C-alpha positions as CSV (number, residue, x, y, z in Angstrom):
1,M,-160.8,-9.6,-4.9
2,N,-159.0,-11.8,-7.4
3,K,-155.9,-14.1,-6.6
4,E,-153.5,-11.4,-7.9
5,S,-155.0,-8.5,-5.8
6,D,-155.2,-10.7,-2.8
7,R,-151.5,-11.8,-3.2
8,S,-150.7,-8.1,-3.6
9,M,-152.2,-7.0,-0.7
10,N,-150.5,-9.8,1.5
11,T,-147.2,-8.7,0.4
12,V,-148.2,-5.1,1.0
13,L,-149.3,-6.2,4.6
14,Y,-146.2,-8.3,4.7
15,Y,-143.9,-5.3,4.4
16,L,-146.0,-3.0,6.5
17,T,-145.7,-5.6,9.2
18,L,-142.1,-6.2,8.6
19,A,-141.5,-2.3,8.9
20,S,-143.6,-1.9,12.0
21,L,-141.3,-4.9,13.7
22,L,-138.3,-3.2,12.9
23,G,-139.8,0.3,14.1
24,A,-141.1,-1.6,17.4
25,G,-137.6,-2.8,18.2
26,L,-135.9,0.6,17.6
27,L,-138.7,2.2,20.0
28,A,-138.6,-0.4,22.3
29,G,-134.6,0.0,22.5
30,V,-134.6,3.9,23.0
31,F,-137.6,3.9,25.5
32,F,-135.7,0.9,27.5
33,A,-132.7,2.9,27.7
34,F,-134.4,5.7,29.2
35,S,-136.3,3.4,31.4
36,T,-133.4,1.5,32.9
37,F,-130.5,4.0,33.1
38,V,-130.7,7.3,31.1
39,M,-133.7,8.7,33.6
40,T,-131.8,7.1,36.7
41,A,-128.8,9.1,35.8
42,M,-130.7,12.3,35.1
43,A,-132.7,11.8,38.4
44,R,-129.3,11.9,40.3
45,L,-128.2,15.3,38.9
46,P,-129.2,18.4,40.8
47,S,-132.5,19.8,39.2
48,E,-130.9,22.7,37.3
49,Q,-128.7,20.3,35.4
50,G,-131.5,17.6,35.1
51,I,-134.0,20.1,33.5
52,S,-131.0,21.5,31.1
53,A,-130.0,18.1,30.1
54,M,-133.9,17.0,29.6
55,Q,-134.8,20.0,27.9
56,S,-131.7,19.8,25.5
57,I,-132.8,16.1,24.6
58,N,-136.4,17.1,24.2
59,S,-135.5,19.7,21.8
60,A,-132.8,17.7,20.1
61,I,-135.3,14.6,19.7
62,L,-137.8,16.4,17.7
63,Q,-135.3,17.1,14.6
64,S,-133.7,13.6,14.8
65,P,-134.3,10.6,12.8
66,F,-136.3,9.2,15.9
67,M,-139.3,10.9,14.7
68,L,-139.3,9.7,11.4
69,V,-139.2,6.2,13.3
70,F,-141.7,6.8,15.7
71,M,-144.1,8.6,13.2
72,G,-143.5,6.0,10.6
73,T,-143.9,2.9,13.0
74,A,-147.1,4.4,14.1
75,A,-148.2,5.0,10.5
76,A,-147.4,1.7,9.6
77,S,-148.6,-0.2,12.3
78,L,-152.1,1.5,12.0
79,I,-152.4,0.6,8.3
80,A,-151.1,-2.9,8.9
81,G,-153.8,-3.2,11.8
82,I,-156.6,-1.9,9.5
83,A,-155.5,-4.1,6.6
84,S,-155.3,-7.0,8.8
85,F,-158.9,-7.0,9.1
86,W,-159.1,-8.7,5.6
87,R,-157.1,-11.6,6.9
88,L,-159.0,-12.0,10.3
89,G,-159.2,-15.7,9.8
90,T,-155.8,-16.3,9.9
91,T,-153.4,-16.5,13.0
92,S,-150.9,-13.7,11.5
93,A,-153.5,-11.3,11.2
94,V,-154.6,-11.5,15.0
95,F,-150.9,-10.9,15.9
96,V,-150.4,-8.0,13.7
97,L,-153.4,-6.4,14.9
98,A,-152.5,-7.1,18.4
99,G,-149.1,-5.4,17.7
100,S,-150.7,-2.4,16.0
101,L,-152.9,-1.9,18.8
102,F,-149.7,-1.8,21.2
103,I,-148.0,0.6,18.9
104,V,-150.8,2.9,18.7
105,V,-152.0,3.1,22.0
106,G,-149.3,1.9,23.9
107,V,-146.9,3.8,22.4
108,F,-148.3,6.7,20.2
109,V,-151.3,7.7,22.4
110,V,-149.6,7.4,25.6
111,T,-146.9,9.5,24.3
112,A,-149.2,11.9,23.1
113,A,-151.7,12.2,25.9
114,F,-148.6,12.0,29.1
115,N,-145.0,12.3,28.0
116,V,-145.5,15.2,25.6
117,P,-147.6,17.5,27.8
118,L,-144.9,16.8,30.8
119,N,-142.1,17.8,28.1
120,D,-144.2,21.0,27.5
121,K,-144.3,21.9,31.0
122,L,-140.6,21.3,31.6
123,A,-139.6,23.2,28.5
124,A,-141.2,26.2,30.2
125,A,-139.6,25.5,33.4
126,A,-136.6,27.8,34.5
127,S,-134.1,25.5,35.6
128,G,-132.4,27.3,38.4
129,S,-135.6,28.4,40.2
130,Q,-137.4,26.7,42.9
131,E,-140.4,26.2,40.9
132,G,-138.1,24.6,38.3
133,A,-136.9,22.4,40.8
134,R,-140.6,21.5,41.6
135,V,-141.6,20.8,38.0
136,W,-138.5,18.5,37.7
137,K,-139.7,16.4,40.7
138,E,-143.2,16.3,39.1
139,Y,-141.7,15.5,35.7
140,L,-139.4,12.3,37.0
141,A,-142.6,10.9,39.2
142,G,-144.8,11.4,36.0
143,W,-142.8,10.8,32.9
144,I,-140.8,7.9,34.0
145,P,-143.9,5.4,34.8
146,W,-145.2,6.4,31.4
147,N,-142.1,5.7,29.9
148,H,-142.1,2.1,31.2
149,V,-145.7,1.9,29.5
150,R,-144.1,2.7,26.4
151,T,-141.3,0.4,26.6
152,I,-143.6,-2.9,27.6
153,A,-146.0,-1.7,24.7
154,S,-143.0,-1.6,22.2
155,F,-141.7,-5.0,23.4
156,A,-145.2,-6.6,23.2
157,A,-145.7,-4.9,19.8
158,L,-142.3,-6.2,18.5
159,A,-143.1,-9.9,20.1
160,S,-146.4,-9.6,18.4
161,F,-145.1,-8.8,14.9
162,I,-142.5,-11.4,15.0
163,I,-145.0,-13.9,15.9
164,G,-147.3,-12.5,13.0
165,I,-144.5,-12.8,10.5
166,R,-143.6,-16.3,11.4
167,K,-147.3,-17.3,11.4
168,W,-147.5,-15.9,7.9
């Protein structure tokens, strides 16, 4: 690689890292809100109301800007993580790679493997039934801990990306 193309790649990687940093911060805030008070409030509702409210949230979120942030952060982090291999001799690359892994594994994979299947199961539940009440109880028991994982992973990614940018 010549110096100009190396400089261009560093610039692209820098902005991918910055985009990943901003996305990680937004995701961390959303997941933190759900972990600290949204799901606590939802769990206090009668199961019929909790199911209906969460079904509405899950439906609305799919058509919201959140999905652009979620998918965009995962994509930018994945690309930044792969691109950081060309800079592995630098301290910043190690932190960018770590942040990328936190987002891709701790947020994207956890969401796809655990939270989404629970959301799908809840979507099929009848809110006023005994079966719905059972599904809601299982949903809360499973969804909340995995959301805590996403919250911690998002904050860890945010910190890693900040350090990576600072070490540039």
